[in-house]
C-alpha positions in Angstrom: 113.7 122.0 114.2 113.5 119.7 111.4 116.7 117.7 112.4 114.2 117.3 116.2 111.1 116.5 113.7 113.2 113.9 111.8 114.8 111.9 114.9 111.7 112.4 117.1 109.7 110.3 114.1 112.3 107.8 113.7 110.8 107.2 117.3 107.6 108.1 117.8 106.6 105.0 114.8 107.5 102.3 116.8 107.0 103.7 120.2 102.9 103.8 119.0 103.6 100.3 117.0 104.6 99.1 121.0 102.1 100.3 122.4 99.4 99.0 119.6 101.0 95.8 119.7 99.1 94.2 122.9 96.1 94.4 120.3 97.9 92.6 117.6 97.3 88.7 116.4 99.8 86.8 117.2 100.7 84.2 114.1 103.1 80.8 114.6 106.5 81.2 112.5 109.4 79.0 112.4 113.4 80.6 112.6 114.9 79.5 109.1 118.1 81.6 110.3 120.0 82.4 113.6 123.3 83.8 114.1 125.8 85.9 115.8 127.1 88.8 113.6 129.8 91.3 114.5 130.2 94.7 113.5 132.6 96.9 114.5 133.2 96.3 117.9 129.4 95.0 118.5 127.6 91.9 118.3 124.0 91.5 117.4 122.0 88.2 117.2 120.7 87.5 112.9 117.2 86.0 113.8 115.2 85.7 110.6 111.7 83.9 110.6 109.0 82.9 108.0 105.3 83.2 108.7 102.7 82.9 107.1 98.8 85.2 107.3 95.8 84.4 104.9 98.0 82.1 102.9 100.4 84.4 102.3 104.0 84.2 103.1 106.3 86.6 105.5 109.8 86.6 106.0 111.6 89.1 108.7 114.2 89.9 111.3 113.1 92.1 113.7 113.1 90.9 116.9 111.1 94.0 118.8 110.3 97.4 118.8 113.7 99.6 117.8 115.5 97.7 115.7 117.9 94.7 117.0 119.8 95.2 120.2 123.6 95.1 119.8 125.9 94.9 122.8 129.6 94.9 123.1 129.0 91.8 125.7 129.2 88.8 122.9 127.1 86.4 125.3 124.5 88.7 125.3 124.3 88.7 121.8 124.7 84.8 122.2 121.6 84.4 123.7 119.4 85.0 121.5 121.1 82.9 119.1 120.5 80.5 121.5 116.8 81.8 122.5 115.7 81.4 119.1 117.9 78.1 117.2 117.3 77.3 113.4 114.3 75.7 113.2 112.4 76.7 116.6 108.6 77.7 116.4 108.1 81.1 117.7 104.7 82.8 118.5 104.9 86.4 116.5 103.0 89.2 116.2 101.9 91.3 113.4 100.0 94.4 112.3 96.7 93.8 111.9 96.9 96.0 108.3 100.1 95.5 107.9 101.5 92.1 108.5 104.7 92.0 106.6 105.1 94.7 110.6 105.5 91.7 112.7 107.9 91.0 115.9 109.4 88.1 118.3 109.1 90.1 121.4 106.6 92.7 122.2 109.8 95.0 123.9 110.8 98.4 122.8 114.3 99.4 122.6 115.6 101.9 125.6 117.4 103.9 122.6 114.3 104.3 121.0 112.7 106.3 123.4 116.1 108.2 124.1 115.6 109.2 120.1 112.2 110.7 120.9 113.2 112.8 123.4 116.0 114.1 122.2 114.1 114.6 118.7 111.2 116.5 120.7 114.0 118.4 122.6 115.4 119.6 119.7 112.1 120.6 118.1 111.0 123.0 121.3 114.4 124.2 121.2 113.7 125.4 117.6 110.2 126.5 118.2 111.2 128.7 121.2 114.0 130.5 119.1 111.8 130.8 116.7 109.5 132.2 119.3 111.9 134.4 120.5 113.3 135.7 116.9 109.2 137.0 115.8 109.3 139.0 119.7 112.8 140.9 119.4 111.3 141.9 115.6 108.3 142.8 116.6 109.9 144.4 120.0 112.7 146.1 117.3 110.0 147.1 115.0 108.3 148.7 117.4 111.0 150.7 119.3 112.1 152.1 115.9 108.7 153.2 114.9 108.3 155.4 118.5 112.0 157.0 117.4 110.5 158.5 114.4 106.8 159.2 115.6 108.4 161.8 118.3 
């Protein structure tokens, strides 16, 4: 059950930010680094951008909600590197209360929804198990008490 809560929480915060981002302000920024990276057998675009909000400069590498998309197809990852070339101007969206929390694309990675659903399923299974144990314990207690009364 604790595992379910932890997994669901990981996904839910990203989902809540995604939903709220329609009302997030935008800012102009600049791509300061754009590189194709690999880890194990996956490729991803490492995009770092800088922007300013209320005269404070921020940098971030979050392309979309839920993290950086990883793929086995190098061409797909390279596409983002080509779209967000070093030095390019971009429009980004930031959390009004936490301007360091920003994204370039107001999109939600599919894995995020999967984590939320799996976490919720584990949590609900844990609740059902606890309910079953409590019910079995009460039933056992009632049956034991009846034996001594007769």
